[in-house]
MDTraj code that builds the backbone (N, CA, C; nanometers):
import mdtraj as md
import numpy as np

residues = "MET THR GLU PRO THR PRO GLY GLN THR VAL GLY PRO PHE PHE HIS LEU GLY LEU PRO PHE PRO GLY ASP SER ALA LEU VAL PRO ALA GLY HIS PRO LEU ALA VAL HIS LEU ARG GLY PHE VAL LEU ASP GLY ALA GLY ASP PRO VAL PRO ASP ALA LEU VAL GLU LEU TRP GLN ALA GLY PRO ASP GLY ALA THR VAL ARG GLU THR GLY SER LEU HIS ARG ASP GLY TRP THR PHE THR GLY TRP GLY ARG ALA GLY THR ASP ALA THR GLY ARG TYR THR PHE SER THR LEU VAL PRO GLY GLY PRO VAL PRO PHE PHE ALA LEU VAL VAL PHE ALA ARG GLY LEU THR ASP ARG LEU PHE THR ARG ALA TYR LEU PRO ASP ALA VAL LEU PRO PRO GLY ILE PRO GLU SER LEU ARG ALA VAL ALA GLU PRO ARG GLY PHE ARG PHE ASP ILE ARG LEU GLN GLY GLU ASN GLU THR VAL PHE LEU ASN PHE HIS LYS HIS LYS PRO".split()
xyz = np.array([
    [0.6654, -2.4244, -2.6927],
    [0.6337, -2.3286, -2.5897],
    [0.5804, -2.4031, -2.4671],
    [0.6262, -2.3624, -2.3522],
    [0.5853, -2.4252, -2.2276],
    [0.4632, -2.3545, -2.1701],
    [0.3689, -2.4328, -2.1217],
    [0.2512, -2.3753, -2.0583],
    [0.2877, -2.3267, -1.9189],
    [0.2337, -2.2119, -1.8791],
    [0.2633, -2.1637, -1.7444],
    [0.2024, -2.2554, -1.6393],
    [0.2695, -2.2662, -1.5275],
    [0.2168, -2.3457, -1.4174],
    [0.1329, -2.2557, -1.3276],
    [0.0374, -2.3147, -1.2569],
    [-0.0465, -2.2319, -1.1704],
    [0.0357, -2.1692, -1.0585],
    [-0.0082, -2.0521, -1.0153],
    [0.0601, -1.9839, -0.9065],
    [0.0327, -2.0503, -0.7740],
    [0.1189, -2.0199, -0.6782],
    [0.0979, -2.0658, -0.5418],
    [0.0544, -1.9463, -0.4594],
    [0.0019, -1.9723, -0.3429],
    [-0.0398, -1.8604, -0.2594],
    [0.0812, -1.7780, -0.2196],
    [0.0571, -1.6509, -0.1913],
    [0.1673, -1.5578, -0.1651],
    [0.1962, -1.5379, -0.0173],
    [0.1413, -1.6180, 0.0685],
    [0.1685, -1.5975, 0.2113],
    [0.1520, -1.7270, 0.2838],
    [0.1638, -1.7293, 0.4130],
    [0.1755, -1.6221, 0.5120],
    [0.3152, -1.6062, 0.5708],
    [0.4196, -1.6311, 0.4986],
    [0.5536, -1.6379, 0.5560],
    [0.6355, -1.5109, 0.5364],
    [0.5696, -1.3972, 0.5245],
    [0.6397, -1.2717, 0.4998],
    [0.7364, -1.2362, 0.6112],
    [0.7004, -1.2684, 0.7338],
    [0.7824, -1.2299, 0.8488],
    [0.9203, -1.2951, 0.8474],
    [0.9408, -1.3958, 0.7641],
    [1.0694, -1.4645, 0.7602],
    [1.1751, -1.3918, 0.6783],
    [1.1367, -1.3114, 0.5809],
    [1.2398, -1.2533, 0.4972],
    [1.2107, -1.1176, 0.4382],
    [1.0886, -1.0687, 0.4477],
    [1.0572, -0.9430, 0.3810],
    [1.0673, -0.8182, 0.4676],
    [1.0356, -0.8226, 0.5966],
    [1.0506, -0.7002, 0.6768],
    [1.1978, -0.6622, 0.6920],
    [1.2223, -0.5332, 0.7083],
    [1.3577, -0.4843, 0.7341],
    [1.3462, -0.3593, 0.8198],
    [1.4519, -0.3200, 0.8884],
    [1.4436, -0.2034, 0.9769],
    [1.3983, -0.0783, 0.9014],
    [1.2959, -0.0129, 0.9521],
    [1.2464, 0.1091, 0.8913],
    [1.1626, 0.0885, 0.7678],
    [1.1169, -0.0338, 0.7428],
    [1.0460, -0.0637, 0.6182],
    [0.9217, 0.0209, 0.5952],
    [0.8500, 0.0556, 0.7015],
    [0.7275, 0.1339, 0.6856],
    [0.7491, 0.2834, 0.7082],
    [0.8725, 0.3234, 0.7363],
    [0.9041, 0.4647, 0.7607],
    [0.9698, 0.5242, 0.6369],
    [0.8879, 0.5736, 0.5444],
    [0.9426, 0.6396, 0.4261],
    [1.0115, 0.7688, 0.4665],
    [0.9657, 0.8261, 0.5756],
    [1.0348, 0.9364, 0.6448],
    [1.0250, 0.9060, 0.7934],
    [1.1201, 0.9538, 0.8741],
    [1.1101, 0.9295, 1.0179],
    [0.9837, 0.9932, 1.0744],
    [0.9254, 0.9307, 1.1761],
    [0.8015, 0.9812, 1.2361],
    [0.8166, 1.1254, 1.2841],
    [0.9366, 1.1677, 1.3217],
    [0.9591, 1.3038, 1.3694],
    [0.9822, 1.4058, 1.2595],
    [0.9805, 1.3650, 1.1344],
    [1.0005, 1.4570, 1.0222],
    [0.8921, 1.5641, 1.0267],
    [0.9265, 1.6916, 1.0024],
    [0.8259, 1.7974, 1.0156],
    [0.7073, 1.7861, 0.9194],
    [0.7229, 1.7158, 0.8073],
    [0.6121, 1.7002, 0.7117],
    [0.5524, 1.5596, 0.7132],
    [0.5918, 1.4779, 0.8105],
    [0.5458, 1.3387, 0.8147],
    [0.3954, 1.3295, 0.8392],
    [0.3330, 1.2390, 0.7671],
    [0.1934, 1.2016, 0.7882],
    [0.1887, 1.0494, 0.7976],
    [0.0796, 0.9986, 0.8495],
    [0.0606, 0.8547, 0.8544],
    [-0.0443, 0.8126, 0.7527],
    [-0.0174, 0.7036, 0.6859],
    [-0.1198, 0.6330, 0.6099],
    [-0.1390, 0.5032, 0.6862],
    [-0.2598, 0.4820, 0.7345],
    [-0.2855, 0.3622, 0.8141],
    [-0.4221, 0.3067, 0.7801],
    [-0.4395, 0.1820, 0.8173],
    [-0.5675, 0.1180, 0.7947],
    [-0.5614, -0.0255, 0.8379],
    [-0.6638, -0.1002, 0.8029],
    [-0.6725, -0.2415, 0.8370],
    [-0.6877, -0.3227, 0.7095],
    [-0.6315, -0.4426, 0.7083],
    [-0.6571, -0.5396, 0.6027],
    [-0.7569, -0.6381, 0.6621],
    [-0.8721, -0.6515, 0.5950],
    [-0.9822, -0.7326, 0.6457],
    [-1.0213, -0.8396, 0.5443],
    [-1.0632, -0.9550, 0.5932],
    [-1.1060, -1.0613, 0.5029],
    [-1.2545, -1.0442, 0.4671],
    [-1.3111, -1.1410, 0.3981],
    [-1.4486, -1.1305, 0.3517],
    [-1.5519, -1.1234, 0.4624],
    [-1.5197, -1.1759, 0.5803],
    [-1.6110, -1.1696, 0.6934],
    [-1.5914, -1.0429, 0.7761],
    [-1.4962, -0.9600, 0.7362],
    [-1.4670, -0.8385, 0.8117],
    [-1.3680, -0.8602, 0.9243],
    [-1.3089, -0.9802, 0.9304],
    [-1.2103, -1.0106, 1.0341],
    [-1.0717, -0.9633, 0.9895],
    [-0.9879, -0.9245, 1.0866],
    [-0.8542, -0.8771, 1.0515],
    [-0.7674, -0.9883, 0.9930],
    [-0.6791, -0.9500, 0.9014],
    [-0.5803, -1.0421, 0.8456],
    [-0.4473, -1.0063, 0.9127],
    [-0.4054, -1.0887, 1.0107],
    [-0.2890, -1.0502, 1.0913],
    [-0.1531, -1.0761, 1.0275],
    [-0.1500, -1.1363, 0.9102],
    [-0.0217, -1.1700, 0.8495],
    [-0.0134, -1.1246, 0.7036],
    [-0.0762, -1.0122, 0.6722],
    [-0.0681, -0.9560, 0.5368],
    [0.0523, -0.8623, 0.5286],
    [0.0890, -0.8284, 0.4084],
    [0.1970, -0.7338, 0.3836],
    [0.1448, -0.6322, 0.2829],
    [0.1629, -0.5037, 0.3127],
    [0.1177, -0.3960, 0.2253],
    [0.2412, -0.3189, 0.1800],
    [0.2549, -0.3005, 0.0497],
    [0.3614, -0.2152, -0.0051],
    [0.3004, -0.0846, -0.0510],
    [0.3753, 0.0218, -0.0332],
    [0.3312, 0.1546, -0.0735],
    [0.4311, 0.2110, -0.1738],
    [0.3802, 0.2666, -0.2833],
    [0.4586, 0.3368, -0.3844],
    [0.3913, 0.4715, -0.4028],
    [0.4681, 0.5782, -0.4109],
    [0.4056, 0.7085, -0.4253],
    [0.5009, 0.8104, -0.4850],
    [0.4406, 0.9177, -0.5374],
    [0.5172, 1.0326, -0.5859],
    [0.5602, 1.1160, -0.4654],
    [0.6557, 1.2016, -0.4879],
    [0.6969, 1.2948, -0.3845],
    [0.5968, 1.4082, -0.3722],
    [0.6157, 1.4957, -0.2740],
    [0.5236, 1.6082, -0.2568],
    [0.5129, 1.6986, -0.3793],
    [0.6160, 1.6998, -0.4638],
    [0.6124, 1.7820, -0.5851],
    [0.5430, 1.7115, -0.7015],
    [0.4977, 1.5873, -0.6795],
    [0.4287, 1.5115, -0.7831],
    [0.5210, 1.4305, -0.8722],
    [0.6516, 1.4449, -0.8541],
    [0.7485, 1.3738, -0.9383],
    [0.7713, 1.2318, -0.8866],
    [0.7988, 1.1413, -0.9799],
    [0.8361, 1.0058, -0.9426],
    [0.9704, 1.0115, -0.8731],
    [0.9794, 0.9472, -0.7581],
    [1.1024, 0.9492, -0.6796],
    [1.2027, 0.8553, -0.7436],
    [1.3244, 0.9017, -0.7595],
    [1.4278, 0.8211, -0.8236],
    [1.5483, 0.7983, -0.7327],
    [1.5306, 0.8197, -0.6039],
    [1.6386, 0.7971, -0.5082],
    [1.6603, 0.6476, -0.4890],
    [1.7843, 0.6075, -0.4686],
    [1.8141, 0.4683, -0.4370],
    [1.8132, 0.4521, -0.2855],
    [1.8197, 0.3301, -0.2416],
    [1.8321, 0.3050, -0.0994],
    [1.7042, 0.2678, -0.0295],
    [1.6055, 0.2161, -0.1008],
    [1.4787, 0.1821, -0.0375],
    [1.4942, 0.0801, 0.0744],
    [1.5884, -0.0126, 0.0620],
    [1.6064, -0.1140, 0.1644],
    [1.7006, -0.0699, 0.2749],
    [1.7633, 0.0435, 0.2601],
    [1.8516, 0.0965, 0.3639],
    [1.8062, 0.2373, 0.3964],
    [1.7291, 0.2512, 0.5008],
    [1.6785, 0.3820, 0.5404],
    [1.7912, 0.4606, 0.6054],
    [1.8158, 0.5811, 0.5549],
    [1.9228, 0.6622, 0.6128],
    [1.8699, 0.7730, 0.7031],
    [1.7378, 0.7817, 0.7176],
    [1.6802, 0.8783, 0.8092],
    [1.6413, 1.0109, 0.7472],
    [1.6766, 1.0348, 0.6202],
    [1.6382, 1.1618, 0.5591],
    [1.6040, 1.1514, 0.4111],
    [1.6495, 1.0494, 0.3401],
    [1.6218, 1.0374, 0.1978],
    [1.4845, 0.9746, 0.1761],
    [1.3966, 1.0461, 0.1061],
    [1.2633, 0.9959, 0.0747],
    [1.2710, 0.9170, -0.0552],
    [1.2364, 0.7864, -0.0498],
    [1.2474, 0.7015, -0.1679],
    [1.1128, 0.6693, -0.2323],
    [1.0024, 0.7055, -0.1672],
    [0.8713, 0.6825, -0.2259],
    [0.8237, 0.5387, -0.2219],
    [0.8909, 0.4531, -0.1448],
    [0.8537, 0.3124, -0.1369],
    [0.8734, 0.2606, 0.0044],
    [0.7823, 0.1731, 0.0459],
    [0.7964, 0.1084, 0.1755],
    [0.7043, -0.0114, 0.1837],
    [0.7202, -0.0854, 0.2910],
    [0.6315, -0.1996, 0.3129],
    [0.6018, -0.2108, 0.4613],
    [0.4813, -0.2558, 0.4910],
    [0.4380, -0.2715, 0.6296],
    [0.3613, -0.4011, 0.6445],
    [0.3999, -0.4799, 0.7416],
    [0.3232, -0.5978, 0.7765],
    [0.2076, -0.5578, 0.8669],
    [0.1016, -0.6354, 0.8635],
    [-0.0097, -0.6085, 0.9538],
    [0.0193, -0.6712, 1.0896],
    [-0.0369, -0.6103, 1.1941],
    [-0.0196, -0.6646, 1.3281],
    [-0.1334, -0.7631, 1.3588],
    [-0.1450, -0.8052, 1.4832],
    [-0.2463, -0.9035, 1.5222],
    [-0.3881, -0.8540, 1.4981],
    [-0.4073, -0.7212, 1.4895],
    [-0.5408, -0.6658, 1.4646],
    [-0.5646, -0.6354, 1.3166],
    [-0.4679, -0.6724, 1.2298],
    [-0.4802, -0.6461, 1.0871],
    [-0.4391, -0.5054, 1.0470],
    [-0.3816, -0.4289, 1.1394],
    [-0.3479, -0.2882, 1.1152],
    [-0.2112, -0.2727, 1.0493],
    [-0.2032, -0.1830, 0.9524],
    [-0.0767, -0.1424, 0.8920],
    [-0.0618, 0.0083, 0.9090],
    [0.0623, 0.0566, 0.9132],
    [0.0884, 0.1999, 0.9275],
    [0.2153, 0.2358, 0.8530],
    [0.2098, 0.3460, 0.7770],
    [0.3279, 0.4036, 0.7116],
    [0.3489, 0.5446, 0.7645],
    [0.4737, 0.5841, 0.7784],
    [0.5109, 0.7234, 0.8033],
    [0.5676, 0.7742, 0.6716],
    [0.5043, 0.8740, 0.6127],
    [0.5409, 0.9160, 0.4782],
    [0.5142, 1.0650, 0.4589],
    [0.5201, 1.1090, 0.3365],
    [0.4887, 1.2464, 0.2991],
    [0.3603, 1.2468, 0.2161],
    [0.2941, 1.3602, 0.2092],
    [0.1743, 1.3715, 0.1262],
    [0.2192, 1.3738, -0.0203],
    [0.1670, 1.2816, -0.1028],
    [0.2050, 1.2828, -0.2442],
    [0.1451, 1.4034, -0.3160],
    [0.2167, 1.4528, -0.4161],
    [0.1674, 1.5636, -0.4964],
    [0.1227, 1.5149, -0.6324],
    [0.0953, 1.6094, -0.7205],
    [0.0530, 1.5761, -0.8558],
    [-0.0894, 1.6199, -0.8807],
    [-0.1331, 1.6113, -1.0062],
    [-0.2678, 1.6565, -1.0413],
    [-0.3778, 1.5765, -0.9709],
    [-0.3587, 1.4463, -0.9545],
    [-0.4537, 1.3606, -0.8828],
    [-0.3707, 1.2746, -0.7863],
    [-0.3366, 1.3276, -0.6694],
    [-0.2441, 1.2577, -0.5803],
    [-0.3040, 1.1312, -0.5189],
    [-0.2218, 1.0266, -0.5118],
    [-0.2661, 0.8994, -0.4565],
    [-0.1475, 0.8213, -0.4031],
    [-0.1791, 0.7216, -0.3212],
    [-0.0838, 0.6208, -0.2774],
    [-0.1149, 0.4945, -0.3570],
    [-0.0164, 0.4350, -0.4208],
    [-0.0350, 0.3058, -0.4869],
    [-0.0029, 0.1984, -0.3836],
    [-0.0933, 0.1027, -0.3677],
    [-0.0770, -0.0011, -0.2670],
    [-0.0805, -0.1381, -0.3327],
    [0.0040, -0.2260, -0.2824],
    [0.0086, -0.3645, -0.3268],
    [-0.0111, -0.4504, -0.2025],
    [-0.1020, -0.5473, -0.2103],
    [-0.1352, -0.6303, -0.0948],
    [-0.0947, -0.7746, -0.1223],
    [-0.0256, -0.8333, -0.0265],
    [0.0093, -0.9746, -0.0278],
    [-0.0566, -1.0356, 0.0961],
    [-0.1244, -1.1485, 0.0816],
    [-0.1876, -1.2117, 0.1968],
    [-0.2058, -1.3605, 0.1710],
    [-0.2159, -1.4347, 0.2790],
    [-0.2378, -1.5795, 0.2680],
    [-0.3651, -1.6067, 0.1873],
    [-0.3592, -1.7101, 0.1088],
    [-0.4757, -1.7477, 0.0302],
    [-0.4845, -1.6801, -0.1058],
    [-0.4078, -1.5750, -0.1276],
    [-0.4084, -1.5083, -0.2580],
    [-0.3124, -1.5806, -0.3512],
    [-0.3517, -1.5986, -0.4758],
    [-0.2599, -1.6607, -0.5717],
    [-0.1736, -1.5574, -0.6414],
    [-0.2014, -1.4302, -0.6203],
    [-0.1194, -1.3227, -0.6758],
    [-0.1415, -1.1992, -0.5895],
    [-0.0537, -1.1061, -0.6010],
    [-0.0683, -0.9811, -0.5255],
    [-0.1850, -0.9011, -0.5821],
    [-0.2364, -0.8091, -0.5016],
    [-0.3478, -0.7242, -0.5420],
    [-0.3019, -0.5789, -0.5460],
    [-0.3440, -0.5051, -0.6478],
    [-0.3068, -0.3648, -0.6649],
    [-0.4289, -0.2765, -0.6420],
    [-0.4105, -0.1675, -0.5697],
    [-0.5171, -0.0707, -0.5520],
    [-0.4554, 0.0671, -0.5326],
    [-0.5383, 0.1659, -0.5188],
    [-0.4929, 0.3026, -0.4937],
    [-0.5754, 0.3638, -0.3823],
    [-0.5124, 0.4536, -0.3081],
    [-0.5812, 0.5342, -0.2074],
    [-0.5613, 0.6801, -0.2476],
    [-0.6659, 0.7410, -0.3026],
    [-0.6594, 0.8807, -0.3443],
    [-0.6767, 0.9714, -0.2231],
    [-0.6129, 1.0869, -0.2260],
    [-0.6261, 1.1813, -0.1155],
    [-0.7698, 1.2296, -0.1050],
    [-0.8135, 1.2642, 0.0164],
    [-0.9539, 1.3026, 0.0378],
    [-1.0015, 1.4183, -0.0494],
    [-0.9149, 1.5139, -0.0789],
    [-0.9583, 1.6309, -0.1561],
    [-0.9246, 1.6218, -0.3047],
    [-0.8756, 1.5054, -0.3513],
    [-0.8412, 1.4891, -0.4926],
    [-0.9675, 1.4903, -0.5786],
    [-0.9599, 1.5537, -0.6937],
    [-1.0689, 1.5503, -0.7909],
    [-1.0471, 1.4244, -0.8743],
    [-1.1340, 1.3263, -0.8532],
    [-1.1156, 1.1966, -0.9182],
    [-1.1600, 1.2009, -1.0635],
    [-1.0822, 1.1368, -1.1509],
    [-1.1237, 1.1265, -1.2920],
    [-1.2522, 1.0453, -1.3028],
    [-1.3271, 1.0637, -1.4109],
    [-1.4499, 0.9852, -1.4309],
    [-1.4193, 0.8349, -1.4249],
    [-1.5077, 0.7610, -1.3609],
    [-1.4926, 0.6166, -1.3536],
    [-1.4174, 0.5669, -1.2313],
    [-1.3545, 0.6563, -1.1554],
    [-1.2829, 0.6145, -1.0347],
    [-1.3827, 0.6119, -0.9189],
    [-1.4023, 0.4962, -0.8559],
    [-1.5018, 0.4890, -0.7482],
    [-1.4581, 0.5658, -0.6229],
    [-1.5557, 0.6241, -0.5571],
    [-1.5307, 0.6984, -0.4328],
    [-1.4695, 0.6101, -0.3249],
    [-1.4923, 0.4792, -0.3332],
    [-1.4388, 0.3878, -0.2317],
    [-1.2859, 0.3835, -0.2325],
    [-1.2232, 0.4384, -0.3362],
    [-1.0761, 0.4448, -0.3401],
    [-1.0228, 0.5740, -0.2791],
    [-1.1087, 0.6493, -0.2149],
    [-1.0677, 0.7741, -0.1503],
    [-1.0318, 0.7450, -0.0048],
    [-0.9115, 0.7867, 0.0357],
    [-0.8706, 0.7744, 0.1755],
    [-0.9500, 0.8735, 0.2594],
    [-0.9579, 0.8467, 0.3873],
    [-1.0283, 0.9332, 0.4819],
    [-0.9243, 1.0153, 0.5576],
    [-0.9492, 1.1448, 0.5713],
    [-0.8572, 1.2315, 0.6450],
    [-0.8644, 1.2000, 0.7936],
    [-0.7493, 1.2003, 0.8568],
    [-0.7364, 1.1863, 1.0011],
    [-0.6496, 1.3012, 1.0515],
    [-0.6474, 1.3259, 1.1818],
    [-0.5700, 1.4395, 1.2331],
    [-0.4223, 1.4402, 1.1915],
    [-0.3580, 1.3227, 1.1837],
    [-0.2157, 1.3195, 1.1479],
    [-0.1895, 1.2471, 1.0162],
    [-0.2912, 1.2410, 0.9295],
    [-0.2703, 1.1728, 0.8025],
    [-0.3981, 1.1208, 0.7420],
    [-0.3944, 0.9927, 0.7013],
    [-0.5040, 0.9336, 0.6251],
    [-0.5285, 0.7904, 0.6696],
    [-0.6524, 0.7458, 0.6481],
    [-0.6879, 0.6067, 0.6762],
    [-0.7458, 0.5463, 0.5494],
    [-0.7009, 0.4231, 0.5206],
    [-0.7531, 0.3496, 0.4056],
    [-0.7582, 0.2016, 0.4427],
    [-0.8784, 0.1510, 0.4663],
    [-0.8963, 0.0096, 0.4979],
    [-0.9048, -0.0701, 0.3686],
    [-0.8469, -0.1882, 0.3713],
    [-0.8432, -0.2762, 0.2547],
    [-0.9262, -0.3997, 0.2860],
    [-1.0359, -0.4167, 0.2125],
    [-1.1234, -0.5320, 0.2308],
    [-1.1002, -0.6268, 0.1136],
    [-1.0525, -0.7478, 0.1445],
    [-1.0101, -0.8410, 0.0403],
    [-1.1259, -0.9006, -0.0394],
    [-1.2433, -0.9090, 0.0191],
    [-1.3610, -0.9598, -0.0519],
    [-1.4847, -0.9284, 0.0297],
    [-1.5992, -0.9656, -0.0241],
    [-1.7245, -0.9465, 0.0478],
    [-1.7839, -0.8090, 0.0262],
    [-1.8796, -0.7755, 0.1136],
    [-1.9462, -0.6462, 0.1042],
    [-1.8431, -0.5349, 0.1249],
    [-1.8506, -0.4336, 0.0430],
    [-1.7560, -0.3205, 0.0458],
    [-1.6132, -0.3613, 0.0112],
    [-1.5978, -0.4658, -0.0716],
    [-1.4650, -0.5089, -0.1150],
    [-1.3921, -0.3919, -0.1797],
    [-1.2649, -0.3796, -0.1486],
    [-1.1818, -0.2776, -0.2109],
    [-1.1752, -0.3033, -0.3606],
    [-1.1743, -0.1973, -0.4391],
    [-1.1577, -0.2105, -0.5835],
    [-1.0102, -0.2381, -0.6103],
    [-0.9833, -0.3481, -0.6787],
    [-0.8460, -0.3841, -0.7131],
    [-0.8268, -0.3646, -0.8620],
    [-0.7084, -0.3196, -0.8991],
    [-0.6762, -0.2908, -1.0380],
    [-0.6344, -0.4190, -1.1079],
    [-0.6673, -0.4303, -1.2340],
    [-0.6361, -0.5482, -1.3123],
    [-0.5245, -0.5141, -1.4104],
    [-0.4059, -0.5675, -1.3849],
    [-0.2939, -0.5492, -1.4764],
    [-0.2789, -0.6773, -1.5566],
    [-0.2991, -0.6677, -1.6850],
    [-0.2868, -0.7852, -1.7708],
    [-0.1392, -0.8146, -1.7924],
    [-0.1067, -0.9407, -1.7761],
    [0.0310, -0.9823, -1.7991],
    [0.0536, -0.9946, -1.9500],
    [0.1698, -0.9498, -1.9937],
    [0.2049, -0.9587, -2.1352],
    [0.2251, -1.1040, -2.1745],
    [0.1602, -1.1455, -2.2814],
    [0.1774, -1.2807, -2.3317],
    [0.2485, -1.2725, -2.4652],
    [0.3596, -1.3457, -2.4798],
    [0.4345, -1.3404, -2.6060],
    [0.3578, -1.3973, -2.7238],
])
top = md.Topology()
chain = top.add_chain()
for i, resn in enumerate(residues, 1):
    res = top.add_residue(resn, chain, resSeq=i)
    for name in ("N", "CA", "C"):
        top.add_atom(name, md.element.get_by_symbol(name[0]), res)
traj = md.Trajectory(xyz[None], top)
């Protein structure tokens, strides 16, 4: 059996191959039910991370897992429940999407950034969701006039809670 080799950092070269046209528009901004999920990716000192990449996975408004194909080819009307957004020079990311449904609606977020040896998983629960016991309030998004805000703090005071997925070992 071969021992695994250590991981390498996951950034900062996302701009070379991962963005694609419409990547952060799960629905067009003009869609009648469109909302924005936006926020900042911040480092341990509270400074913006200008070259991070955030992926969003979510259920549809009916709470069902979306099974549409075509995530990498936006056709302007098919909601696929997946997108990715790079941060700008101020560390800001923005998605145009729909409000997820379900008993406890949330956005699943994956963060890639320079200096990380692996991606980070977190969730942004809707402001009015009744959270199950043990879910910290810090994972609740804040309501805004046209959607929600969820800032991601990679470390330090008020660090975002990241989920721990154990890798299967044979």
